[in-house]
N, C-alpha and C positions, 0 to 999 in steps of 0.2 A: 204254085198253081196246080190245077188238076192235071193228071196225066194226059198226054197227047190224045186227041180224039174225043175228049169229054169236057173241054173248057166251055163249049157253047151248047152243050146238049143236056137235056134233063136226064137225071140218073134213072136207071131202071127201077121199077116198083120194088120197094123194100130196101133200096140202097139209100142210106141217109147221107153218106159223104164219101168222096173219093179224093185221095190226096197222095202226094209223094212223101216218102219217108227217107231219112228221119225227120221228125219235127222237133225243133229245138226245145220247145217248152216241155215236151214229153221226155226228152233226154234228161233235162234238168230235174224233172220230177223223180227220176229213178233213184237219185241219192237221198231223196226225202221220203222214201217209202220205208216204213219201219215194220217189217214183216217178221215172221218166225225165222229163227236162225237157219240160214242156208236156203230159204225158199226162193229168193231172187236168183241165186246162182243155179238152182235146180230148174227153174222155169226157163231161164235164158239158155241153159245147156240143152234142154229138150227142144226149144224152138230152133236153135242153131243146127242140131242134129237133123231135125225133120227137114228143114229147108235145104241143107247142104247135101244130104245123103239119100233122101227118099227116092230120088229119081234113079238111083242105082240098085234099089231093092224092090222086090215084088211084094205088093201089099198082101197077097193071099198067103205068103209064106212068113211074113213078119207081123201081120195084123196092124201095121201102121196105117192110121187114117189121117194124120195131120190135124188132129183135133185136141186142143187143150181146154179143160173146163176149170174155171175158178168159181168155187161155190162157197157161199157164206152169207151172213146177215147183211142188210144194208149198212153202208157207212164204214165197211171194213177195208175199202181200198181196191176192190176188184176191177172196176172200170179204169181207174187211174193206173193200176198195175198193168192191165191189158195194153193200154196205149203206150205206156213207158216201155214195156217189154217189146212191143212192135218196133219202136224206134231204136231201142238198143240192139235188137237183132239186125235191123237194117244197117246200123252203123258198123257192126262187126262183119257183115257180109258185103259191104260196099265194094270191096275189091273184086267180088265175083259178079256184080251187077246191081242194077237199080231195084228198088222195092216200092210197090204200090200198097197203100192202105185203103181198105174198103170197110166202111162201117155199115152194118145192117140194122134196120129198125124192124124187128119182128112184128111189131104191132101194126105195121103197114101192109101186112100180107093177108090176114084173115078177112073173110068176106061173108056176108049173110047169105049170099047166093050159094045154093048147094053145089059142091064140087069146085067152086071157084078158089077156095083157100088152097086146095091141093094143087090146082093148076098154077097158082101164083108161086107157091113154094117150088114146084117142079121147074118152072121157068127160071126162077132166080138161081137155084143151085145147079140146074142142068145146062143153062145156056148163058144167062146174063153174067153170073160170077165167073165162069170159065173164060168168057170173052174179055172181061176186065183183066183177068189174070194173065191173059196172053200179051198184054201190053208192056210188061216188065219182066225181068228175069225172075223176080220173086213177088209174091202177093201175100199180104197178111190181112185176114178178114176178122173183124171183131163183131161178135153177135152178143149184144146186151140182152139179158133176161131171156135166155133161150127157152125157158119154160113156156113162154108165150107162143113158141114155134113148134115145140115138140112136147106136148102135154102127155103125161104118163097115162097110157091107155088103160092100164089095169085098174086105175082108180077114177077114171073119168066119169063124170055124171052123165047118166042117160037122159037127163032133162035138157041137155044143151047140144042137140044134134050130134050124137056120138059117131055116127057113120062118117060125117064130114071131118070131124076131129081126128078120127083114126086115119082117114085117108091123107090128111095133111101131115101127120106124123110119119106115115108110110113114105110120103114124098121126101121128107127130111132124111130118112134112112137111105132111100135110094140115091138121093143127092150126095150124101156123105160117102157112100160106097163108090159112086162114080168119080168123085173128086179124089178119093184114095187111089183108085186104079189109074186115072188118066191125067191128073193134075198135081204131080208131086211138088211143083213149085209153089203150091198154095197151102198156107197154114191158117187154120181157123182157131181163134181164141174166143171161147164162149164164157159168159158169166151167168150165174143164176143166184137169186136170193133164196130160192126154194128148191134145193136139189131133189127133195122127195117128190116134187111135182114134175120133174123131167123124166121122160120115158126111159125105162131101164136099158132098152136097146141102144139109145143114143149114148148114155153114159158108158156102156160097155165098149163102144167104139172109140172112146177117148183114149189117147195115148198116155195122158196124165190128168188126173183129177186132183186138184189142190184145194184143201179146205182153208177158208179164211175165218178167223175168230176175232173177237174184240181183243185189243192189245193187252198183253200182260203188263205187270207193274213197270218193268224196265222200258218197254216200248211206249207206254203211256207217258212216262216222264220224258222220253226222247221226243215224242210228238209235241208235248207242251213246250219244251225247250225250243224245238224247231220253229214253232209258231211265233214264239216270243222273239226269236232271232230275226225272223222275217220282219216283224213289226219294228224291231230295233233299227232297221235300215232307215225308217222315217223318224223314229223317236229313240235316239241313242240311249236315253236314260233307262230304257227297258233291258238293256244288256246286263245291268246289275241283277235284275230278277232272273234273267235267263241263265246266269252263271251261278246261281245259288242252288247247288245240287241237293243239299239237305232239305231245303224247303220245297223244292220241286218234287222230291221223293215223297214228302208228306202230302203234297197236293195230288200226286198220282194215286196215292192210297185213298184219298177222299173221292177220287173220280173212278174208283173201281167199277168195272162193268160198262163204262161208256165206250162207244166205238170211236174210231179215229176221227171221223168227221165231227162228231159231237165234242170231242176233246179240243179240236181246233176252234170250233164255234164257241166253246166255253170261254176261251181267252177273249174273244171279241165281246161276248156277253158281259164279262167282267168289266171291260173297258166302258161299256155303255150303261153300267149301273148308275153312274153319277154324271151329271152335266159337266163337272170339272174334268173328269177323265175323258169324256166324250170329246171335249174341245182339245184337251192336251193329254194324250195317252201316256206320256212320260210320267204322269202322276199316279199311274196304276200302282197298287200295293198288293201284297200277298193276301191281305184281308179281303180285298175285292175278289181275288181269285177264289178264295175259300168260300165266300158267300155264293158265288156262281156255282161252285162245286156242290154246295149244300142243296141247291135246287135240284140236283140229280141229273139234269141234262140241260143243254143250252137252249132248247126250243120250248121250254115250259116257263110258266111265270116264276120269276125269281122271288125267293122269300125275302121278307124285310131285312134290311142290312142290320148286322149286329152293331151295337155301340162300341166305340173304341175302348 
């Protein structure tokens, strides 16, 4: 249930969700993230250090801001990683105190009224978020698509009210500096699909910026296997396909360039190629999977199936 004091109240503007950590689904997702070698450990270590030790260090002498940025194309696992990371950090810090999760919707802050976007951001980062952070020993805040909140001012179009846009980004910077100085129990994990669109001053404040890329061959094979393993819980016959490492490696090659989300959807796309497999997924074959791979991605029209 939501942290005490917010069960029956509307969340502040820009706050999409408030919850207690850890969340079991997010913890379970951690083991099914197939990221670059060492990335999960690096992210978790940074989060733990920030939450456990920032209160004993002065931000002006360490430059610590309690901000992590996950940057990369859509479908590469940034949001799933952010949520899983938050729950894993909360699990590791449970002996030191409880942790609150706050999820921010940056699209709920801009306004067409001049100056209103700046005031909304200032209120969120300057008062609403710190107030929420005061309810537990630790607070982890996830901001998806931070480019919507902190647009890069150096390349902003002067056709879209640049003065208000600049002021909103200024408010983000002021808020981040205030959190760094006064709220060391608060960690912000931000994601962006377009790091080039995020203001440089925001990125410079990040304690760690991690790039997410489409999975390499090994990770692609692991994602395909993991998806098949999940489905094998309902259709045990799929375990045979999931265990065929040689064919999965060939399939991963055929799927080169697809992101993790599309790789998982590709397996479902293969199942729905034929009415027979849609009714009974245990009848799925590698031929079905390769036909889906030939389509190039799971959300485009599938090419006609090859004859056996």
